[in-house]
Predicted model as a PDB file, atoms N, CA, C, CB and O in Angstrom, pLDDT in the B-factor column:
MODEL        1                                                                  
ATOM      1  N   UNK A   1     177.423-190.831   6.289  1.00 64.00           N  
ATOM      2  CA  UNK A   1     177.414-189.564   5.527  1.00 64.00           C  
ATOM      3  C   UNK A   1     176.410-189.844   4.373  1.00 64.00           C  
ATOM      4  CB  UNK A   1     178.927-189.132   4.976  1.00 64.00           C  
ATOM      5  O   UNK A   1     176.168-188.877   3.651  1.00 64.00           O  
ATOM      6  N   UNK A   2     175.841-190.919   4.113  1.00 80.00           N  
ATOM      7  CA  UNK A   2     175.036-190.963   2.993  1.00 80.00           C  
ATOM      8  C   UNK A   2     173.684-190.364   3.370  1.00 80.00           C  
ATOM      9  CB  UNK A   2     174.928-192.372   2.470  1.00 80.00           C  
ATOM     10  O   UNK A   2     172.879-189.943   2.538  1.00 80.00           O  
ATOM     11  N   UNK A   3     173.513-190.358   4.588  1.00 87.00           N  
ATOM     12  CA  UNK A   3     172.002-189.667   5.107  1.00 87.00           C  
ATOM     13  C   UNK A   3     172.244-188.364   5.020  1.00 87.00           C  
ATOM     14  CB  UNK A   3     171.442-189.976   6.693  1.00 87.00           C  
ATOM     15  O   UNK A   3     171.216-187.747   4.739  1.00 87.00           O  
ATOM     16  N   UNK A   4     173.277-187.628   5.161  1.00 93.00           N  
ATOM     17  CA  UNK A   4     173.469-186.215   5.045  1.00 93.00           C  
ATOM     18  C   UNK A   4     173.386-185.686   3.556  1.00 93.00           C  
ATOM     19  CB  UNK A   4     174.812-185.871   5.656  1.00 93.00           C  
ATOM     20  O   UNK A   4     172.862-184.607   3.279  1.00 93.00           O  
ATOM     21  N   UNK A   5     173.950-186.540   2.616  1.00 93.00           N  
ATOM     22  CA  UNK A   5     173.827-186.371   1.224  1.00 93.00           C  
ATOM     23  C   UNK A   5     172.400-186.454   0.687  1.00 93.00           C  
ATOM     24  CB  UNK A   5     174.649-187.349   0.577  1.00 93.00           C  
ATOM     25  O   UNK A   5     171.946-185.651  -0.128  1.00 93.00           O  
ATOM     26  N   UNK A   6     171.739-187.464   1.194  1.00 95.00           N  
ATOM     27  CA  UNK A   6     170.373-187.633   0.790  1.00 95.00           C  
ATOM     28  C   UNK A   6     169.412-186.359   1.086  1.00 95.00           C  
ATOM     29  CB  UNK A   6     169.846-188.881   1.509  1.00 95.00           C  
ATOM     30  O   UNK A   6     168.635-185.865   0.269  1.00 95.00           O  
ATOM     31  N   UNK A   7     169.641-185.887   2.545  1.00 95.00           N  
ATOM     32  CA  UNK A   7     169.008-184.819   3.130  1.00 95.00           C  
ATOM     33  C   UNK A   7     169.423-183.528   2.188  1.00 95.00           C  
ATOM     34  CB  UNK A   7     169.451-184.705   4.706  1.00 95.00           C  
ATOM     35  O   UNK A   7     168.591-182.654   1.945  1.00 95.00           O  
ATOM     36  N   UNK A   8     170.541-183.482   1.763  1.00 95.00           N  
ATOM     37  CA  UNK A   8     170.974-182.187   0.948  1.00 95.00           C  
ATOM     38  C   UNK A   8     170.308-182.211  -0.299  1.00 95.00           C  
ATOM     39  CB  UNK A   8     172.533-182.069   0.663  1.00 95.00           C  
ATOM     40  O   UNK A   8     169.873-181.169  -0.788  1.00 95.00           O  
ATOM     41  N   UNK A   9     170.180-183.412  -0.909  1.00 96.00           N  
ATOM     42  CA  UNK A   9     169.451-183.468  -2.297  1.00 96.00           C  
ATOM     43  C   UNK A   9     168.026-183.122  -1.998  1.00 96.00           C  
ATOM     44  CB  UNK A   9     169.538-184.967  -3.055  1.00 96.00           C  
ATOM     45  O   UNK A   9     167.523-182.237  -2.689  1.00 96.00           O  
ATOM     46  N   UNK A  10     167.287-183.702  -1.050  1.00 97.00           N  
ATOM     47  CA  UNK A  10     165.999-183.520  -0.806  1.00 97.00           C  
ATOM     48  C   UNK A  10     165.632-181.968  -0.511  1.00 97.00           C  
ATOM     49  CB  UNK A  10     165.655-184.425   0.299  1.00 97.00           C  
ATOM     50  O   UNK A  10     164.558-181.505  -0.896  1.00 97.00           O  
ATOM     51  N   UNK A  11     166.578-181.198   0.189  1.00 97.00           N  
ATOM     52  CA  UNK A  11     166.494-179.843   0.414  1.00 97.00           C  
ATOM     53  C   UNK A  11     166.722-178.980  -1.053  1.00 97.00           C  
ATOM     54  CB  UNK A  11     167.596-179.498   1.559  1.00 97.00           C  
ATOM     55  O   UNK A  11     166.047-177.998  -1.361  1.00 97.00           O  
ATOM     56  N   UNK A  12     167.613-179.452  -1.733  1.00 97.00           N  
ATOM     57  CA  UNK A  12     167.789-178.974  -2.922  1.00 97.00           C  
ATOM     58  C   UNK A  12     166.463-178.969  -3.894  1.00 97.00           C  
ATOM     59  CB  UNK A  12     168.874-179.723  -3.441  1.00 97.00           C  
ATOM     60  O   UNK A  12     166.037-177.980  -4.490  1.00 97.00           O  
ATOM     61  N   UNK A  13     165.946-180.194  -3.920  1.00 97.00           N  
ATOM     62  CA  UNK A  13     164.771-180.318  -4.702  1.00 97.00           C  
ATOM     63  C   UNK A  13     163.591-179.596  -4.163  1.00 97.00           C  
ATOM     64  CB  UNK A  13     164.452-181.686  -4.857  1.00 97.00           C  
ATOM     65  O   UNK A  13     162.798-179.102  -4.964  1.00 97.00           O  
ATOM     66  N   UNK A  14     163.404-179.491  -2.945  1.00 98.00           N  
ATOM     67  CA  UNK A  14     162.235-178.688  -2.446  1.00 98.00           C  
ATOM     68  C   UNK A  14     162.543-177.284  -2.658  1.00 98.00           C  
ATOM     69  CB  UNK A  14     161.912-178.937  -0.948  1.00 98.00           C  
ATOM     70  O   UNK A  14     161.639-176.480  -2.881  1.00 98.00           O  
ATOM     71  N   UNK A  15     163.841-176.919  -2.598  1.00 97.00           N  
ATOM     72  CA  UNK A  15     164.028-175.345  -2.803  1.00 97.00           C  
ATOM     73  C   UNK A  15     163.753-175.100  -4.377  1.00 97.00           C  
ATOM     74  CB  UNK A  15     165.697-174.789  -2.346  1.00 97.00           C  
ATOM     75  O   UNK A  15     163.209-174.038  -4.679  1.00 97.00           O  
ATOM     76  N   UNK A  16     164.058-175.915  -5.288  1.00 97.00           N  
ATOM     77  CA  UNK A  16     163.764-175.861  -6.707  1.00 97.00           C  
ATOM     78  C   UNK A  16     162.234-175.666  -7.017  1.00 97.00           C  
ATOM     79  CB  UNK A  16     164.274-177.147  -7.360  1.00 97.00           C  
ATOM     80  O   UNK A  16     161.706-174.807  -7.722  1.00 97.00           O  
ATOM     81  N   UNK A  17     161.621-176.770  -6.251  1.00 97.00           N  
ATOM     82  CA  UNK A  17     160.121-176.612  -6.367  1.00 97.00           C  
ATOM     83  C   UNK A  17     159.468-175.388  -5.758  1.00 97.00           C  
ATOM     84  CB  UNK A  17     159.482-177.761  -5.751  1.00 97.00           C  
ATOM     85  O   UNK A  17     158.499-174.893  -6.334  1.00 97.00           O  
ATOM     86  N   UNK A  18     159.913-174.886  -4.681  1.00 97.00           N  
ATOM     87  CA  UNK A  18     159.367-173.726  -4.098  1.00 97.00           C  
ATOM     88  C   UNK A  18     159.688-172.428  -4.962  1.00 97.00           C  
ATOM     89  CB  UNK A  18     159.909-173.603  -2.670  1.00 97.00           C  
ATOM     90  O   UNK A  18     158.926-171.462  -5.010  1.00 97.00           O  
ATOM     91  N   UNK A  19     160.833-172.506  -5.603  1.00 96.00           N  
ATOM     92  CA  UNK A  19     161.131-171.479  -6.690  1.00 96.00           C  
ATOM     93  C   UNK A  19     160.216-171.561  -7.842  1.00 96.00           C  
ATOM     94  CB  UNK A  19     162.537-171.631  -7.217  1.00 96.00           C  
ATOM     95  O   UNK A  19     159.743-170.538  -8.337  1.00 96.00           O  
ATOM     96  N   UNK A  20     159.976-172.628  -8.245  1.00 97.00           N  
ATOM     97  CA  UNK A  20     158.813-172.664  -9.382  1.00 97.00           C  
ATOM     98  C   UNK A  20     157.445-172.148  -9.087  1.00 97.00           C  
ATOM     99  CB  UNK A  20     158.557-174.069  -9.808  1.00 97.00           C  
ATOM    100  O   UNK A  20     156.767-171.464  -9.854  1.00 97.00           O  
ATOM    101  N   UNK A  21     157.076-172.595  -7.755  1.00 97.00           N  
ATOM    102  CA  UNK A  21     155.847-172.137  -7.172  1.00 97.00           C  
ATOM    103  C   UNK A  21     155.807-170.645  -7.028  1.00 97.00           C  
ATOM    104  CB  UNK A  21     155.637-172.773  -5.861  1.00 97.00           C  
ATOM    105  O   UNK A  21     154.777-170.028  -7.297  1.00 97.00           O  
ATOM    106  N   UNK A  22     156.875-170.058  -6.621  1.00 95.00           N  
ATOM    107  CA  UNK A  22     156.942-168.536  -6.390  1.00 95.00           C  
ATOM    108  C   UNK A  22     156.810-168.027  -7.914  1.00 95.00           C  
ATOM    109  CB  UNK A  22     158.472-167.988  -5.570  1.00 95.00           C  
ATOM    110  O   UNK A  22     155.942-167.196  -8.178  1.00 95.00           O  
ATOM    111  N   UNK A  23     157.537-168.447  -8.769  1.00 94.00           N  
ATOM    112  CA  UNK A  23     157.418-167.936 -10.116  1.00 94.00           C  
ATOM    113  C   UNK A  23     156.009-167.967 -10.541  1.00 94.00           C  
ATOM    114  CB  UNK A  23     158.264-168.706 -11.073  1.00 94.00           C  
ATOM    115  O   UNK A  23     155.479-166.941 -10.969  1.00 94.00           O  
ATOM    116  N   UNK A  24     155.314-169.175 -10.442  1.00 94.00           N  
ATOM    117  CA  UNK A  24     153.996-169.377 -10.894  1.00 94.00           C  
ATOM    118  C   UNK A  24     153.025-168.377 -10.345  1.00 94.00           C  
ATOM    119  CB  UNK A  24     153.573-170.708 -10.565  1.00 94.00           C  
ATOM    120  O   UNK A  24     152.179-167.861 -11.076  1.00 94.00           O  
ATOM    121  N   UNK A  25     153.145-168.055  -8.890  1.00 93.00           N  
ATOM    122  CA  UNK A  25     152.288-167.136  -8.150  1.00 93.00           C  
ATOM    123  C   UNK A  25     152.527-165.666  -8.679  1.00 93.00           C  
ATOM    124  CB  UNK A  25     152.590-167.248  -6.583  1.00 93.00           C  
ATOM    125  O   UNK A  25     151.564-164.913  -8.827  1.00 93.00           O  
ATOM    126  N   UNK A  26     153.756-165.282  -8.949  1.00 90.00           N  
ATOM    127  CA  UNK A  26     154.059-164.003  -9.503  1.00 90.00           C  
ATOM    128  C   UNK A  26     153.597-163.902 -10.856  1.00 90.00           C  
ATOM    129  CB  UNK A  26     155.456-163.719  -9.449  1.00 90.00           C  
ATOM    130  O   UNK A  26     153.247-162.768 -11.184  1.00 90.00           O  
ATOM    131  N   UNK A  27     153.520-164.674 -11.602  1.00 90.00           N  
ATOM    132  CA  UNK A  27     152.793-164.634 -12.941  1.00 90.00           C  
ATOM    133  C   UNK A  27     151.403-164.654 -12.840  1.00 90.00           C  
ATOM    134  CB  UNK A  27     153.144-165.727 -13.796  1.00 90.00           C  
ATOM    135  O   UNK A  27     150.801-163.926 -13.630  1.00 90.00           O  
ATOM    136  N   UNK A  28     150.659-165.416 -11.937  1.00 91.00           N  
ATOM    137  CA  UNK A  28     149.298-165.301 -11.912  1.00 91.00           C  
ATOM    138  C   UNK A  28     148.853-164.054 -11.156  1.00 91.00           C  
ATOM    139  CB  UNK A  28     148.733-166.502 -11.347  1.00 91.00           C  
ATOM    140  O   UNK A  28     147.703-163.625 -11.246  1.00 91.00           O  
ATOM    141  N   UNK A  29     149.821-163.473 -10.391  1.00 89.00           N  
ATOM    142  CA  UNK A  29     149.275-162.127  -9.689  1.00 89.00           C  
ATOM    143  C   UNK A  29     149.414-161.048 -10.623  1.00 89.00           C  
ATOM    144  CB  UNK A  29     150.063-161.706  -8.333  1.00 89.00           C  
ATOM    145  O   UNK A  29     148.644-160.092 -10.525  1.00 89.00           O  
ATOM    146  N   UNK A  30     150.374-161.075 -11.599  1.00 87.00           N  
ATOM    147  CA  UNK A  30     150.499-160.140 -12.614  1.00 87.00           C  
ATOM    148  C   UNK A  30     149.424-160.197 -13.601  1.00 87.00           C  
ATOM    149  CB  UNK A  30     151.723-160.285 -13.238  1.00 87.00           C  
ATOM    150  O   UNK A  30     149.068-159.137 -14.115  1.00 87.00           O  
ATOM    151  N   UNK A  31     148.935-161.143 -13.889  1.00 87.00           N  
ATOM    152  CA  UNK A  31     147.806-161.453 -14.786  1.00 87.00           C  
ATOM    153  C   UNK A  31     146.558-160.791 -14.062  1.00 87.00           C  
ATOM    154  CB  UNK A  31     147.625-163.116 -15.026  1.00 87.00           C  
ATOM    155  O   UNK A  31     145.804-160.065 -14.711  1.00 87.00           O  
ATOM    156  N   UNK A  32     146.358-161.025 -12.813  1.00 88.00           N  
ATOM    157  CA  UNK A  32     145.214-160.712 -12.187  1.00 88.00           C  
ATOM    158  C   UNK A  32     145.123-159.093 -11.883  1.00 88.00           C  
ATOM    159  CB  UNK A  32     145.149-161.579 -10.933  1.00 88.00           C  
ATOM    160  O   UNK A  32     144.067-158.465 -11.954  1.00 88.00           O  
ATOM    161  N   UNK A  33     146.303-158.558 -11.558  1.00 84.00           N  
ATOM    162  CA  UNK A  33     146.532-157.160 -11.098  1.00 84.00           C  
ATOM    163  C   UNK A  33     146.602-156.374 -12.311  1.00 84.00           C  
ATOM    164  CB  UNK A  33     147.823-156.971 -10.229  1.00 84.00           C  
ATOM    165  O   UNK A  33     146.239-155.201 -12.220  1.00 84.00           O  
ATOM    166  N   UNK A  34     147.047-156.855 -13.557  1.00 82.00           N  
ATOM    167  CA  UNK A  34     147.145-156.088 -14.804  1.00 82.00           C  
ATOM    168  C   UNK A  34     148.673-155.542 -14.757  1.00 82.00           C  
ATOM    169  CB  UNK A  34     145.957-154.835 -14.885  1.00 82.00           C  
ATOM    170  O   UNK A  34     148.936-154.605 -15.511  1.00 82.00           O  
ATOM    171  N   UNK A  35     149.479-155.950 -14.105  1.00 72.00           N  
ATOM    172  CA  UNK A  35     150.829-155.456 -13.963  1.00 72.00           C  
ATOM    173  C   UNK A  35     151.551-155.856 -12.785  1.00 72.00           C  
ATOM    174  CB  UNK A  35     150.832-154.091 -13.998  1.00 72.00           C  
ATOM    175  O   UNK A  35     150.966-156.459 -11.885  1.00 72.00           O  
ATOM    176  N   UNK A  36     152.869-155.548 -12.710  1.00 59.00           N  
ATOM    177  CA  UNK A  36     153.632-155.906 -11.598  1.00 59.00           C  
ATOM    178  C   UNK A  36     153.316-155.055 -10.430  1.00 59.00           C  
ATOM    179  CB  UNK A  36     155.030-155.845 -11.909  1.00 59.00           C  
ATOM    180  O   UNK A  36     152.953-153.893 -10.609  1.00 59.00           O  
ATOM    181  N   UNK A  37     153.417-155.498  -9.388  1.00 63.00           N  
ATOM    182  CA  UNK A  37     153.021-154.801  -8.087  1.00 63.00           C  
ATOM    183  C   UNK A  37     154.156-153.698  -7.832  1.00 63.00           C  
ATOM    184  CB  UNK A  37     152.915-155.921  -6.771  1.00 63.00           C  
ATOM    185  O   UNK A  37     153.887-152.565  -7.433  1.00 63.00           O  
ATOM    186  N   UNK A  38     155.459-154.154  -8.107  1.00 59.00           N  
ATOM    187  CA  UNK A  38     156.460-153.036  -7.946  1.00 59.00           C  
ATOM    188  C   UNK A  38     156.266-151.833  -8.820  1.00 59.00           C  
ATOM    189  CB  UNK A  38     157.816-153.544  -8.211  1.00 59.00           C  
ATOM    190  O   UNK A  38     156.499-150.692  -8.423  1.00 59.00           O  
ATOM    191  N   UNK A  39     155.830-152.127 -10.027  1.00 64.00           N  
ATOM    192  CA  UNK A  39     155.646-150.931 -10.872  1.00 64.00           C  
ATOM    193  C   UNK A  39     154.479-150.033 -10.373  1.00 64.00           C  
ATOM    194  CB  UNK A  39     155.381-151.366 -12.340  1.00 64.00           C  
ATOM    195  O   UNK A  39     154.455-148.861 -10.750  1.00 64.00           O  
ATOM    196  N   UNK A  40     153.524-150.501  -9.559  1.00 61.00           N  
ATOM    197  CA  UNK A  40     152.513-149.790  -9.179  1.00 61.00           C  
ATOM    198  C   UNK A  40     152.821-149.216  -7.907  1.00 61.00           C  
ATOM    199  CB  UNK A  40     151.372-150.515  -9.185  1.00 61.00           C  
ATOM    200  O   UNK A  40     152.231-148.177  -7.610  1.00 61.00           O  
ATOM    201  N   UNK A  41     153.780-149.791  -6.968  1.00 59.00           N  
ATOM    202  CA  UNK A  41     154.199-149.062  -5.874  1.00 59.00           C  
ATOM    203  C   UNK A  41     155.083-148.080  -6.205  1.00 59.00           C  
ATOM    204  CB  UNK A  41     154.726-149.824  -4.938  1.00 59.00           C  
ATOM    205  O   UNK A  41     155.105-147.080  -5.487  1.00 59.00           O  
ATOM    206  N   UNK A  42     155.896-148.159  -7.245  1.00 57.00           N  
ATOM    207  CA  UNK A  42     156.905-147.200  -7.650  1.00 57.00           C  
ATOM    208  C   UNK A  42     156.236-146.009  -8.056  1.00 57.00           C  
ATOM    209  CB  UNK A  42     157.786-147.695  -8.734  1.00 57.00           C  
ATOM    210  O   UNK A  42     156.767-144.930  -7.795  1.00 57.00           O  
ATOM    211  N   UNK A  43     155.100-146.052  -8.683  1.00 64.00           N  
ATOM    212  CA  UNK A  43     154.429-144.899  -9.110  1.00 64.00           C  
ATOM    213  C   UNK A  43     153.791-144.098  -7.868  1.00 64.00           C  
ATOM    214  CB  UNK A  43     153.359-145.321 -10.139  1.00 64.00           C  
ATOM    215  O   UNK A  43     153.881-142.871  -7.836  1.00 64.00           O  
ATOM    216  N   UNK A  44     153.231-144.720  -6.984  1.00 63.00           N  
ATOM    217  CA  UNK A  44     152.809-144.282  -5.756  1.00 63.00           C  
ATOM    218  C   UNK A  44     153.863-143.628  -4.986  1.00 63.00           C  
ATOM    219  CB  UNK A  44     152.271-145.331  -5.044  1.00 63.00           C  
ATOM    220  O   UNK A  44     153.647-142.484  -4.586  1.00 63.00           O  
ATOM    221  N   UNK A  45     154.952-144.186  -4.729  1.00 60.00           N  
ATOM    222  CA  UNK A  45     156.163-143.632  -4.226  1.00 60.00           C  
ATOM    223  C   UNK A  45     156.633-142.290  -4.737  1.00 60.00           C  
ATOM    224  CB  UNK A  45     157.156-144.541  -4.460  1.00 60.00           C  
ATOM    225  O   UNK A  45     156.988-141.338  -4.040  1.00 60.00           O  
ATOM    226  N   UNK A  46     156.586-142.351  -6.021  1.00 63.00           N  
ATOM    227  CA  UNK A  46     157.169-141.047  -6.821  1.00 63.00           C  
ATOM    228  C   UNK A  46     156.025-140.029  -6.542  1.00 63.00           C  
ATOM    229  CB  UNK A  46     157.434-141.295  -8.641  1.00 63.00           C  
ATOM    230  O   UNK A  46     156.393-138.893  -6.241  1.00 63.00           O  
ATOM    231  N   UNK A  47     154.873-140.242  -6.592  1.00 60.00           N  
ATOM    232  CA  UNK A  47     153.809-139.318  -6.324  1.00 60.00           C  
ATOM    233  C   UNK A  47     153.910-138.683  -4.849  1.00 60.00           C  
ATOM    234  CB  UNK A  47     152.454-140.066  -6.522  1.00 60.00           C  
ATOM    235  O   UNK A  47     153.747-137.492  -4.584  1.00 60.00           O  
ATOM    236  N   UNK A  48     154.152-139.515  -4.120  1.00 56.00           N  
ATOM    237  CA  UNK A  48     154.371-139.021  -2.605  1.00 56.00           C  
ATOM    238  C   UNK A  48     155.640-138.026  -2.561  1.00 56.00           C  
ATOM    239  CB  UNK A  48     154.676-140.393  -1.530  1.00 56.00           C  
ATOM    240  O   UNK A  48     155.539-136.938  -1.993  1.00 56.00           O  
ATOM    241  N   UNK A  49     156.682-138.382  -3.101  1.00 56.00           N  
ATOM    242  CA  UNK A  49     157.922-137.651  -3.207  1.00 56.00           C  
ATOM    243  C   UNK A  49     157.644-136.308  -3.726  1.00 56.00           C  
ATOM    244  CB  UNK A  49     158.915-138.355  -4.074  1.00 56.00           C  
ATOM    245  O   UNK A  49     158.032-135.297  -3.141  1.00 56.00           O  
ATOM    246  N   UNK A  50     156.902-136.285  -4.942  1.00 58.00           N  
ATOM    247  CA  UNK A  50     156.619-134.993  -5.634  1.00 58.00           C  
ATOM    248  C   UNK A  50     155.712-134.138  -4.782  1.00 58.00           C  
ATOM    249  CB  UNK A  50     155.961-135.228  -7.029  1.00 58.00           C  
ATOM    250  O   UNK A  50     155.834-132.914  -4.837  1.00 58.00           O  
ATOM    251  N   UNK A  51     154.861-134.667  -4.040  1.00 55.00           N  
ATOM    252  CA  UNK A  51     153.842-133.891  -3.298  1.00 55.00           C  
ATOM    253  C   UNK A  51     154.724-133.337  -2.144  1.00 55.00           C  
ATOM    254  CB  UNK A  51     152.505-134.816  -2.772  1.00 55.00           C  
ATOM    255  O   UNK A  51     154.407-132.245  -1.673  1.00 55.00           O  
ATOM    256  N   UNK A  52     155.757-133.968  -1.670  1.00 55.00           N  
ATOM    257  CA  UNK A  52     156.394-133.399  -0.358  1.00 55.00           C  
ATOM    258  C   UNK A  52     157.434-132.240  -0.889  1.00 55.00           C  
ATOM    259  CB  UNK A  52     157.257-134.696   0.589  1.00 55.00           C  
ATOM    260  O   UNK A  52     157.806-131.348  -0.126  1.00 55.00           O  
ATOM    261  N   UNK A  53     157.885-132.324  -2.287  1.00 58.00           N  
ATOM    262  CA  UNK A  53     158.852-131.148  -2.573  1.00 58.00           C  
ATOM    263  C   UNK A  53     158.185-129.886  -2.541  1.00 58.00           C  
ATOM    264  CB  UNK A  53     159.529-131.256  -3.922  1.00 58.00           C  
ATOM    265  O   UNK A  53     158.794-129.074  -1.843  1.00 58.00           O  
ATOM    266  N   UNK A  54     157.216-129.479  -3.023  1.00 56.00           N  
ATOM    267  CA  UNK A  54     156.653-128.093  -2.953  1.00 56.00           C  
ATOM    268  C   UNK A  54     156.575-127.757  -1.406  1.00 56.00           C  
ATOM    269  CB  UNK A  54     155.139-127.992  -3.702  1.00 56.00           C  
ATOM    270  O   UNK A  54     156.973-126.646  -1.057  1.00 56.00           O  
ATOM    271  N   UNK A  55     156.148-128.536  -0.567  1.00 53.00           N  
ATOM    272  CA  UNK A  55     155.869-128.215   0.825  1.00 53.00           C  
ATOM    273  C   UNK A  55     157.375-127.817   1.461  1.00 53.00           C  
ATOM    274  CB  UNK A  55     155.100-129.572   1.618  1.00 53.00           C  
ATOM    275  O   UNK A  55     157.518-126.779   2.106  1.00 53.00           O  
ATOM    276  N   UNK A  56     158.462-128.736   1.214  1.00 54.00           N  
ATOM    277  CA  UNK A  56     159.740-128.365   1.657  1.00 54.00           C  
ATOM    278  C   UNK A  56     160.275-127.262   1.017  1.00 54.00           C  
ATOM    279  CB  UNK A  56     160.600-129.365   1.550  1.00 54.00           C  
ATOM    280  O   UNK A  56     161.105-126.650   1.690  1.00 54.00           O  
ATOM    281  N   UNK A  57     160.004-126.759  -0.269  1.00 55.00           N  
ATOM    282  CA  UNK A  57     160.520-125.512  -1.077  1.00 55.00           C  
ATOM    283  C   UNK A  57     159.903-124.395  -0.417  1.00 55.00           C  
ATOM    284  CB  UNK A  57     160.141-125.500  -2.675  1.00 55.00           C  
ATOM    285  O   UNK A  57     160.578-123.370  -0.322  1.00 55.00           O  
ATOM    286  N   UNK A  58     158.659-124.412   0.089  1.00 54.00           N  
ATOM    287  CA  UNK A  58     157.888-123.383   0.447  1.00 54.00           C  
ATOM    288  C   UNK A  58     158.359-122.900   2.028  1.00 54.00           C  
ATOM    289  CB  UNK A  58     156.348-123.868   0.295  1.00 54.00           C  
ATOM    290  O   UNK A  58     158.168-121.773   2.486  1.00 54.00           O  
ATOM    291  N   UNK A  59     158.875-123.788   2.587  1.00 54.00           N  
ATOM    292  CA  UNK A  59     159.481-123.856   4.058  1.00 54.00           C  
ATOM    293  C   UNK A  59     161.022-123.280   3.909  1.00 54.00           C  
ATOM    294  CB  UNK A  59     159.479-125.579   4.711  1.00 54.00           C  
ATOM    295  O   UNK A  59     161.634-122.884   4.901  1.00 54.00           O  
ATOM    296  N   UNK A  60     161.608-123.268   2.557  1.00 57.00           N  
ATOM    297  CA  UNK A  60     162.973-122.893   2.500  1.00 57.00           C  
ATOM    298  C   UNK A  60     163.747-124.106   2.904  1.00 57.00           C  
ATOM    299  CB  UNK A  60     163.281-121.677   3.384  1.00 57.00           C  
ATOM    300  O   UNK A  60     164.949-123.974   3.135  1.00 57.00           O  
ATOM    301  N   UNK A  61     163.134-125.356   3.020  1.00 55.00           N  
ATOM    302  CA  UNK A  61     163.978-126.503   3.266  1.00 55.00           C  
ATOM    303  C   UNK A  61     164.186-126.648   4.692  1.00 55.00           C  
ATOM    304  CB  UNK A  61     165.278-126.405   2.568  1.00 55.00           C  
ATOM    305  O   UNK A  61     164.836-127.624   5.066  1.00 55.00           O  
ATOM    306  N   UNK A  62     163.700-125.764   5.614  1.00 53.00           N  
ATOM    307  CA  UNK A  62     163.834-125.869   7.057  1.00 53.00           C  
ATOM    308  C   UNK A  62     162.532-126.207   7.676  1.00 53.00           C  
ATOM    309  CB  UNK A  62     164.366-124.601   7.648  1.00 53.00           C  
ATOM    310  O   UNK A  62     161.454-126.076   7.095  1.00 53.00           O  
ATOM    311  N   UNK A  63     162.704-126.709   9.050  1.00 51.00           N  
ATOM    312  CA  UNK A  63     161.489-126.964   9.662  1.00 51.00           C  
ATOM    313  C   UNK A  63     160.842-125.680  10.231  1.00 51.00           C  
ATOM    314  CB  UNK A  63     161.690-127.976  10.706  1.00 51.00           C  
ATOM    315  O   UNK A  63     161.568-124.720  10.489  1.00 51.00           O  
ATOM    316  N   UNK A  64     159.596-125.626  10.424  1.00 49.00           N  
ATOM    317  CA  UNK A  64     158.727-124.459  11.007  1.00 49.00           C  
ATOM    318  C   UNK A  64     159.072-124.137  12.288  1.00 49.00           C  
ATOM    319  CB  UNK A  64     157.286-124.736  11.042  1.00 49.00           C  
ATOM    320  O   UNK A  64     158.565-123.111  12.744  1.00 49.00           O  
ATOM    321  N   UNK A  65     159.833-124.785  12.995  1.00 46.00           N  
ATOM    322  CA  UNK A  65     160.244-124.546  14.510  1.00 46.00           C  
ATOM    323  C   UNK A  65     161.268-123.564  14.604  1.00 46.00           C  
ATOM    324  CB  UNK A  65     160.778-125.823  15.227  1.00 46.00           C  
ATOM    325  O   UNK A  65     161.718-123.244  15.704  1.00 46.00           O  
TER     326      UNK A  65                                                      
ENDMDL                                                                          
END                                                                             
């Protein structure tokens, strides 16, 4: 059983290190992009939703068929 305990500890250490790498990558990406990617994609998504609203309202919320 000592082997499985050692393997578990190694896996936990690797997971922690990967978490740190992921955090570092996110920080560097934010620095390069000038903001969080999620913030930028949220703004794009809202713009698309607003663009759809007038088209739906002009059709009375029904399809043209």
